[in-house]
C-alpha positions in Angstrom: 19.8 -15.2 -9.6 18.6 -16.7 -6.4 15.9 -16.1 -3.8 17.0 -14.1 -0.8 14.7 -14.9 2.1 16.1 -12.2 4.4 15.0 -9.5 1.9 11.7 -11.3 1.3 11.0 -11.2 5.1 11.8 -7.4 5.2 9.3 -6.9 2.4 6.7 -9.2 4.0 7.0 -7.2 7.3 6.7 -3.9 5.5 3.7 -4.9 3.5 1.9 -6.9 6.2 -0.9 -4.3 6.5 -1.8 -4.4 2.8 -4.9 -6.4 1.7 -4.7 -8.1 -1.6 -1.1 -9.0 -1.3 0.3 -12.2 -2.9 3.7 -13.6 -3.7 5.0 -15.2 -6.9 8.3 -16.8 -7.9 9.4 -14.9 -11.0 12.3 -13.0 -12.5 14.8 -15.2 -10.6 13.4 -14.2 -7.2 10.2 -13.6 -5.3 7.9 -10.9 -6.4 5.1 -9.3 -4.3 1.9 -8.4 -6.0 -0.9 -6.1 -4.9 -4.3 -6.9 -6.4 -2.4 -8.9 -9.0 0.1 -6.2 -10.0 3.8 -6.4 -9.2 5.0 -4.0 -6.6 8.4 -5.3 -5.6 10.7 -8.2 -5.3 14.0 -9.4 -4.0 16.8 -11.6 -5.2 20.5 -12.3 -5.1 22.6 -11.9 -8.2 25.2 -14.5 -9.4 27.8 -12.3 -7.8 26.0 -12.6 -4.4 24.6 -9.1 -4.3 21.3 -9.0 -2.4 18.9 -6.4 -3.9 15.4 -5.2 -4.1 13.4 -4.5 -7.2 10.6 -2.0 -7.4 7.9 -1.4 -10.0 7.1 2.3 -9.6 5.5 2.8 -13.1 6.6 5.0 -16.0 4.9 8.1 -14.5 7.0 7.8 -11.4 10.4 7.1 -13.1 11.7 10.6 -12.6 10.8 10.7 -8.9 12.3 7.2 -8.4 15.6 8.3 -9.9 16.0 10.8 -7.0 15.6 8.2 -4.3 18.7 6.7 -2.6 20.1 3.6 -4.3 18.1 4.0 -7.5 19.5 1.8 -10.3 17.2 1.6 -13.3 16.6 -1.9 -14.6 18.3 -2.6 -17.9 17.3 -5.3 -20.5 19.0 -5.7 -23.8 20.9 -2.4 -23.3 17.7 -0.5 -22.8 16.3 1.1 -19.6 13.1 -0.5 -18.4 11.1 2.6 -17.5 9.5 2.4 -14.1 11.6 -0.5 -12.8 14.5 -0.1 -10.4 16.9 -2.2 -8.4 18.1 -1.0 -5.0 21.0 -2.8 -3.3 20.4 -4.1 0.2 23.2 -1.9 1.6 21.4 1.2 0.2 18.0 0.3 1.7 17.6 1.3 5.4 14.1 0.9 6.8 13.3 4.5 6.0 14.5 4.2 2.4 12.7 0.9 1.9 9.5 2.6 3.1 10.0 5.4 0.6 10.4 2.9 -2.3 7.5 0.8 -1.2 5.2 3.9 -0.8 6.0 4.8 -4.5 5.5 1.3 -5.8 2.3 0.7 -3.8 0.9 4.0 -5.0 1.6 2.9 -8.6 -0.2 -0.4 -8.1 -3.2 1.2 -6.6 -3.7 3.2 -9.8 -4.2 0.0 -11.7 -7.4 -2.0 -11.9 -7.3 -5.3 -9.9 -6.6 -8.3 -11.9 
């Protein structure tokens, strides 16, 4: 996986009004954290697919499955509850906002680190 600066810039712009935001290189791309908790990230797969990743939390997994472009993250053949990929092609500005709203809401339920 590789860093995708175009997607990172979309996330930076969309999250610009959030206090407590930081960035960290992890999981093969760049992740955005709110008060120390991962909210989202972006990367490019080995096949060249640009995609977003959102941490919406286990309690929001069912809601996230209904959002456009939802692809649950898999690891070792198992679904990682509360983590989703969304391909760049499936993430218009409105859809990106919906995903970010859910991910930010999840992070706000957690104690700052």
